[in-house]
DOFILO-948722 format. One record per residue (C-alpha): residue in one letter; chain; z negated, y negated, x negated. Coordinates in Angstrom, 1 decimal, decimal comma, padded with zeros to 4 digits, always signed. Layout:
BEGIN
{node "A"; "A"; {Z; Y; X}};
...
This chain:
BEGIN
{node "M"; "A"; {+000,0; +000,0; +000,0}};
{node "I"; "A"; {-000,9; -002,4; -002,8}};
{node "L"; "A"; {+002,4; -001,5; -004,6}};
{node "V"; "A"; {+004,3; -002,4; -001,4}};
{node "F"; "A"; {+002,6; -005,8; -001,2}};
{node "A"; "A"; {+003,2; -006,5; -004,9}};
{node "L"; "A"; {+006,8; -005,6; -004,5}};
{node "A"; "A"; {+007,2; -007,8; -001,4}};
{node "G"; "A"; {+005,5; -010,7; -003,2}};
{node "A"; "A"; {+007,6; -010,4; -006,3}};
{node "S"; "A"; {+010,8; -010,2; -004,2}};
{node "S"; "A"; {+009,9; -013,3; -002,2}};
{node "Y"; "A"; {+009,0; -015,2; -005,4}};
{node "F"; "A"; {+012,3; -014,2; -006,9}};
{node "Y"; "A"; {+014,2; -015,2; -003,8}};
{node "L"; "A"; {+012,5; -018,5; -003,5}};
{node "S"; "A"; {+013,0; -019,4; -007,1}};
{node "L"; "A"; {+016,7; -018,6; -006,8}};
{node "R"; "A"; {+016,9; -020,7; -003,6}};
{node "N"; "A"; {+015,1; -023,7; -005,2}};
{node "N"; "A"; {+017,7; -023,6; -008,0}};
{node "N"; "A"; {+020,6; -023,4; -005,6}};
{node "I"; "A"; {+021,6; -019,9; -006,8}};
{node "S"; "A"; {+022,8; -017,3; -004,4}};
{node "L"; "A"; {+022,4; -013,6; -004,9}};
{node "S"; "A"; {+026,2; -013,2; -005,4}};
{node "D"; "A"; {+025,9; -015,6; -008,3}};
{node "V"; "A"; {+023,3; -013,3; -009,9}};
{node "T"; "A"; {+025,7; -010,4; -010,2}};
{node "G"; "A"; {+028,2; -012,8; -011,9}};
{node "L"; "A"; {+025,5; -013,9; -014,3}};
{node "L"; "A"; {+024,6; -010,3; -015,1}};
{node "K"; "A"; {+028,3; -009,5; -015,9}};
{node "S"; "A"; {+028,4; -012,5; -018,2}};
{node "I"; "A"; {+025,3; -011,4; -020,0}};
{node "N"; "A"; {+026,8; -008,0; -020,6}};
{node "I"; "A"; {+030,1; -009,5; -021,8}};
{node "L"; "A"; {+028,2; -011,8; -024,2}};
{node "G"; "A"; {+026,2; -008,9; -025,5}};
{node "G"; "A"; {+029,4; -007,0; -026,3}};
{node "R"; "A"; {+030,8; -010,0; -028,1}};
{node "M"; "A"; {+027,7; -010,3; -030,2}};
{node "G"; "A"; {+028,3; -006,8; -031,6}};
{node "A"; "A"; {+031,2; -007,8; -033,8}};
{node "P"; "A"; {+029,5; -010,7; -035,6}};
{node "E"; "A"; {+026,3; -008,6; -036,0}};
{node "A"; "A"; {+028,4; -005,9; -037,6}};
{node "K"; "A"; {+030,0; -008,4; -039,9}};
{node "L"; "A"; {+026,6; -009,7; -041,0}};
{node "R"; "A"; {+025,4; -006,2; -041,7}};
{node "D"; "A"; {+028,5; -005,6; -043,9}};
{node "L"; "A"; {+028,0; -008,9; -045,7}};
{node "A"; "A"; {+024,4; -008,0; -046,4}};
{node "A"; "A"; {+025,4; -004,6; -047,7}};
{node "N"; "A"; {+028,2; -006,0; -049,9}};
{node "W"; "A"; {+025,9; -008,8; -051,1}};
{node "D"; "A"; {+023,7; -006,4; -052,9}};
{node "A"; "A"; {+026,7; -004,6; -054,5}};
{node "T"; "A"; {+028,1; -008,0; -055,6}};
{node "A"; "A"; {+024,8; -009,1; -057,0}};
{node "N"; "A"; {+024,5; -005,9; -059,0}};
{node "H"; "A"; {+028,0; -006,2; -060,3}};
{node "L"; "A"; {+027,4; -009,8; -061,4}};
{node "A"; "A"; {+024,2; -008,8; -063,1}};
{node "E"; "A"; {+026,1; -006,0; -064,9}};
{node "L"; "A"; {+028,8; -008,4; -066,1}};
{node "H"; "A"; {+026,1; -010,8; -067,3}};
{node "R"; "A"; {+024,4; -008,0; -069,3}};
{node "M"; "A"; {+027,7; -007,0; -070,8}};
{node "R"; "A"; {+028,4; -010,6; -071,9}};
{node "A"; "A"; {+025,0; -011,1; -073,5}};
């Protein structure tokens, strides 16, 4: 019973906050789709940053080796 009241209260709070910000429920589905698209687009830059970090260590080691060979 308490769970039902808590769910009803949370639902009404969510609905009223959407209504106060002039957002309809159909807009929420569009926002969720946009969030998923943005999450997918963030995957490519994140992968490039991981590759850069991995290559950075290799480049630093290579430069250190060249410096040792020169000295």
